[in-house]
C-alpha positions in Angstrom: 133.5 -115.5 123.9 130.1 -115.1 125.6 128.9 -111.5 126.2 127.9 -110.5 129.7 124.2 -110.0 130.1 122.9 -106.4 130.3 121.8 -105.2 133.7 118.0 -105.2 134.2 116.3 -102.0 133.2 114.8 -101.6 136.7 118.3 -100.8 138.0 118.5 -97.7 135.8 115.0 -96.7 136.8 115.9 -97.1 140.5 119.0 -95.0 140.1 117.0 -92.2 138.5 114.4 -92.3 141.2 117.1 -91.9 143.9 118.5 -88.8 142.2 115.1 -87.2 142.1 114.6 -87.9 145.8 117.9 -86.2 146.6 116.9 -83.1 144.6 113.5 -83.0 146.3 115.1 -83.1 149.7 117.4 -80.2 148.9 114.5 -78.1 147.7 112.6 -78.7 150.9 115.6 -77.7 153.0 115.9 -74.5 151.1 112.3 -73.7 151.3 112.4 -74.3 155.1 115.3 -71.9 155.5 113.5 -69.2 153.5 110.4 -69.6 155.6 112.5 -69.5 158.8 114.3 -66.3 157.7 111.0 -64.6 156.8 109.6 -65.5 160.2 112.7 -64.2 161.9 112.5 -60.9 160.0 108.8 -60.6 160.8 109.5 -61.2 164.4 112.3 -58.7 164.5 110.2 -56.1 162.7 107.4 -56.6 165.3 109.7 -56.3 168.2 111.2 -53.1 166.7 107.7 -51.7 166.1 106.8 -52.5 169.8 109.9 -50.9 171.1 109.4 -47.8 169.0 105.8 -47.4 170.3 107.0 -47.9 173.8 110.1 -45.7 173.6 109.1 -43.4 170.7 110.9 -40.1 171.2 108.7 -37.2 172.0 109.4 -33.4 172.3 109.4 -31.9 175.8 106.3 -30.1 177.1 106.7 -26.5 178.1 104.5 -24.5 180.4 105.1 -21.0 181.5 103.9 -20.4 185.1 105.1 -16.9 186.0 106.5 -13.7 184.3 107.9 -10.7 186.2 109.7 -7.5 185.6 111.4 -6.8 188.9 113.1 -3.6 187.6 111.7 -1.2 185.1 112.7 2.3 184.0 111.7 4.7 181.3 113.6 7.7 179.8 113.2 9.8 176.6 110.7 7.4 175.0 112.6 4.3 175.9 112.2 1.5 178.4 114.6 -0.9 180.0 113.8 -3.7 182.4 114.8 -7.0 184.0 112.9 -9.9 182.6 112.2 -13.0 184.7 110.3 -16.0 183.6 109.6 -19.3 185.4 108.7 -22.3 183.2 108.3 -26.1 183.7 109.8 -28.5 181.2 108.5 -32.1 181.2 110.2 -34.9 179.6 107.5 -37.3 178.4 110.0 -40.0 177.2 111.1 -43.1 179.2 114.7 -42.2 178.4 116.5 -39.1 179.8 116.6 -35.9 177.8 119.8 -34.1 177.5 119.0 -30.4 176.6 121.4 -27.9 175.1 121.4 -24.7 172.9 118.2 -23.7 174.6 117.3 -19.9 174.8 114.8 -17.4 176.0 114.2 -14.4 173.8 112.1 -11.2 174.2 110.7 -9.2 171.4 108.8 -6.0 171.0 106.9 -4.8 167.9 108.4 -7.8 165.9 112.0 -7.1 166.8 114.1 -8.9 169.3 115.2 -6.7 172.3 117.0 -9.2 174.5 118.0 -12.8 174.9 119.9 -15.4 177.0 121.1 -19.0 176.6 120.0 -21.5 179.1 122.7 -23.8 180.5 122.7 -27.4 179.3 121.3 -30.0 181.6 119.5 -33.4 181.9 115.9 -34.3 182.6 115.2 -37.9 183.5 112.4 -39.8 181.9 108.9 -38.8 183.0 110.2 -36.0 185.2 109.6 -32.3 185.2 112.3 -29.6 185.6 111.7 -25.9 186.5 113.7 -23.3 184.6 114.0 -19.8 186.2 115.6 -17.4 183.8 116.4 -13.8 184.4 118.3 -11.3 182.2 118.5 -7.5 181.6 116.8 -6.1 178.5 118.7 -3.0 177.4 116.8 0.3 176.7 114.7 0.3 173.5 112.3 2.8 171.9 108.6 2.2 172.6 105.4 3.9 171.4 104.3 5.1 174.8 102.5 8.4 175.3 104.3 11.0 177.5 101.6 11.0 180.0 102.0 7.2 180.6 105.8 7.4 180.7 105.6 10.2 183.3 103.3 8.2 185.4 100.2 10.2 184.7 96.6 9.1 185.1 95.9 5.8 183.3 93.4 3.0 183.3 94.8 -0.3 184.8 93.0 -3.5 183.5 94.2 -6.6 185.2 94.1 -9.7 183.0 94.6 -13.2 184.5 97.0 -15.6 182.9 94.2 -17.9 181.8 92.0 -15.0 180.5 91.9 -13.1 177.3 95.1 -12.3 175.5 96.8 -9.0 176.3 95.6 -7.8 172.9 92.2 -7.5 174.5 93.8 -5.3 177.1 95.3 -3.0 174.5 91.9 -2.9 172.7 90.7 -0.9 175.7 93.0 1.9 174.6 90.4 3.4 172.4 88.1 3.8 175.4 90.9 5.2 177.5 91.8 7.7 174.8 88.2 8.9 174.6 88.3 9.6 178.3 91.6 11.4 178.0 93.6 8.7 179.7 96.7 6.9 178.6 96.5 3.5 177.0 96.7 0.7 179.7 99.5 -1.5 178.4 102.3 -2.3 176.0 103.0 -5.7 174.7 106.2 -7.8 174.6 106.6 -11.4 173.4 108.8 -14.1 174.9 110.1 -17.2 173.1 111.4 -20.1 175.1 113.1 -22.8 172.9 114.3 -26.1 174.4 116.5 -28.3 172.2 118.0 -31.7 173.2 118.4 -35.3 172.4 116.9 -38.6 173.7 118.9 -41.8 173.5 116.7 -44.8 173.2 118.0 -48.0 174.8 121.5 -46.5 174.9 121.9 -46.9 171.2 119.5 -44.7 169.1 119.7 -40.9 169.4 116.8 -38.7 168.4 116.9 -34.9 168.4 113.9 -33.1 169.8 112.9 -29.4 170.0 110.0 -27.5 171.6 109.0 -23.9 171.8 106.6 -21.8 173.7 105.6 -18.2 172.7 103.9 -15.9 175.3 102.4 -12.4 174.8 102.7 -10.3 177.9 100.8 -7.1 178.8 103.0 -4.6 180.7 102.1 -1.3 182.4 104.2 1.4 180.6 104.2 3.4 183.8 105.7 1.1 186.3 106.5 -2.2 184.4 103.8 -4.2 186.2 102.8 -7.4 184.4 99.1 -7.0 183.7 98.7 -10.5 182.2 100.2 -13.0 179.8 98.9 -15.7 177.5 100.9 -18.5 176.0 
């Protein structure tokens, strides 16, 4: 019985070449997918960075515009007064600022003597809101000479809000004492703290906080505000 002839060798070579072509095509597809994925990730990262720079959360800007003590009383080496402060709070963000847990505190000689919480609210993006706060500071002991507390002769030095700090006013006490007069001022500090959150694009929430400290020079005789510096 005659044997069938063997297939030509070029058939086997052709079959091997076809398999190599299929493997090469698969590798090209995978490489293209990887490149496309990297491009998409790079594009998404660039868009996220641009959005962050455009909508990056910033803390509010506080400016104290006025301080008053509409009522003031002295008795037995203590003083009590009503503290009023007007401040502007600007929201530098494009998104609204929801503020809460904000407070105004008053201190004397390093110790807190009064405080109040500021009601929660909302400041639209790029807008400024004015906060007028007023509360009673209970009586606390002060180092005020009897002559000043009794309304005796004293030297009054007026300090503009943009001028030197009230410490410069108190520095004039040495001159006043040499002349037999009472020191011209006592100093109190105010601390306004604004806390809140900014929601970016309605999805991402970022908490912000800002504070403003002011030193205020007050006449110990009648409670006049001689000047303040923040």
